[in-house]
C-alpha positions as CSV (number, residue, x, y, z in Angstrom):
1,M,0.0,0.0,0.0
2,T,1.4,3.4,-0.8
3,G,2.3,5.9,1.9
4,V,-0.3,8.4,0.8
5,L,-3.1,5.8,0.8
6,Q,-2.0,4.3,4.1
7,K,-1.8,7.8,5.7
8,S,-5.3,8.7,4.4
9,L,-6.7,5.5,5.9
10,L,-5.0,6.2,9.2
11,Q,-6.5,9.7,9.2
12,L,-9.9,8.3,8.5
13,R,-9.5,5.9,11.5
14,I,-8.7,8.9,13.7
15,I,-11.8,10.7,12.5
16,K,-13.9,7.5,13.2
17,E,-12.3,6.3,16.4
18,G,-11.0,9.5,17.9
19,R,-7.4,10.5,18.8
20,N,-5.1,7.5,19.1
21,E,-1.4,8.0,19.8
22,K,-0.4,4.8,18.1
23,I,-2.1,5.9,14.8
24,L,-0.6,9.4,15.2
25,N,2.9,7.9,15.5
26,E,2.3,5.8,12.4
27,I,1.2,8.9,10.5
28,K,4.3,10.8,11.8
29,A,6.5,7.9,10.6
30,I,4.9,8.0,7.1
31,D,5.4,11.8,7.0
32,Q,9.1,11.5,8.0
33,Y,9.7,8.8,5.4
34,Q,8.0,10.8,2.6
35,L,10.0,13.9,3.6
36,S,13.2,12.0,3.5
37,L,12.5,11.1,-0.2
38,M,12.4,14.8,-1.2
39,T,15.9,16.1,-1.6
40,P,16.2,19.9,-1.3
41,K,17.7,21.9,-4.1
42,N,21.3,22.8,-3.6
43,F,21.8,26.6,-3.5
44,D,25.2,26.5,-1.7
45,S,27.4,29.0,-3.5
46,Q,30.5,27.1,-2.5
47,D,29.4,23.9,-4.1
48,P,30.2,23.7,-7.8
49,E,27.1,21.5,-8.4
50,N,24.6,24.0,-7.0
51,L,21.4,24.6,-8.9
52,V,22.3,28.0,-10.1
53,S,25.8,27.0,-11.5
54,T,24.2,23.9,-13.2
55,M,21.6,26.0,-14.9
56,E,24.2,28.6,-16.0
57,R,26.3,25.9,-17.5
58,A,23.3,24.4,-19.3
59,F,22.4,27.9,-20.6
60,E,25.9,28.5,-21.9
61,S,25.9,25.1,-23.6
62,V,22.7,25.8,-25.4
63,C,23.9,29.3,-26.4
64,A,27.1,27.7,-27.8
65,A,25.1,25.1,-29.7
66,L,22.8,27.9,-31.1
67,E,25.9,30.0,-32.1
68,S,27.5,27.0,-33.9
69,N,24.2,26.7,-35.9
70,G,24.2,30.3,-37.0
71,V,22.3,32.2,-34.4
72,V,24.0,35.5,-33.7
73,T,24.3,36.5,-30.0
74,P,21.7,34.1,-28.6
75,K,22.1,35.7,-25.1
76,K,20.5,38.9,-26.4
77,L,17.4,37.1,-27.7
78,T,14.1,37.5,-25.9
79,V,12.9,34.5,-24.0
80,F,10.4,33.8,-26.8
81,E,13.0,34.1,-29.5
82,F,15.4,32.0,-27.6
83,Y,13.0,29.1,-27.0
84,S,11.8,29.4,-30.6
85,R,15.3,28.9,-31.9
86,V,15.9,25.9,-29.5
87,Y,12.6,24.3,-30.6
88,F,13.5,24.8,-34.3
89,F,16.9,23.1,-33.9
90,E,15.5,20.3,-31.8
91,K,13.0,19.5,-34.5
92,K,15.7,19.8,-37.1
93,V,17.9,17.1,-35.5
94,K,15.2,14.6,-34.6
95,P,15.4,11.5,-36.8
96,K,13.1,11.5,-39.7
97,T,12.9,7.7,-40.0
98,K,9.9,6.2,-38.4
99,F,10.4,2.9,-36.7
100,N,8.0,0.0,-36.3
101,G,7.6,-1.9,-33.0
102,D,10.7,-4.0,-33.7
103,N,13.0,-0.9,-34.1
104,Y,13.3,-1.5,-37.9
105,P,12.7,1.4,-40.2
106,E,9.3,1.1,-41.8
107,G,9.3,-0.8,-45.1
108,S,12.7,-2.3,-44.6
109,Y,11.7,-5.8,-43.7
């Protein structure tokens, strides 16, 4: 049974039966487990793998790819223009061959 479902059923038991410390402790344990699964974003400026640095490197990589494909100064584009160029080049590089369920190009078997 999933944690969310189990927690909901335990909460319904509290509503039906009244306050019960054992059930409350079970709910607390489920909450703690679910919170442990959620890793916080890393914003530590000293860590080279923080979210901001990672996003900046990814942006620089996309800008370099756009420049190598003829877009002049992609950093000066508006957000709409930038994403339009990225979308255009993503469509351009996608394979044009359609595959059937067996991963053979259609009509080749």
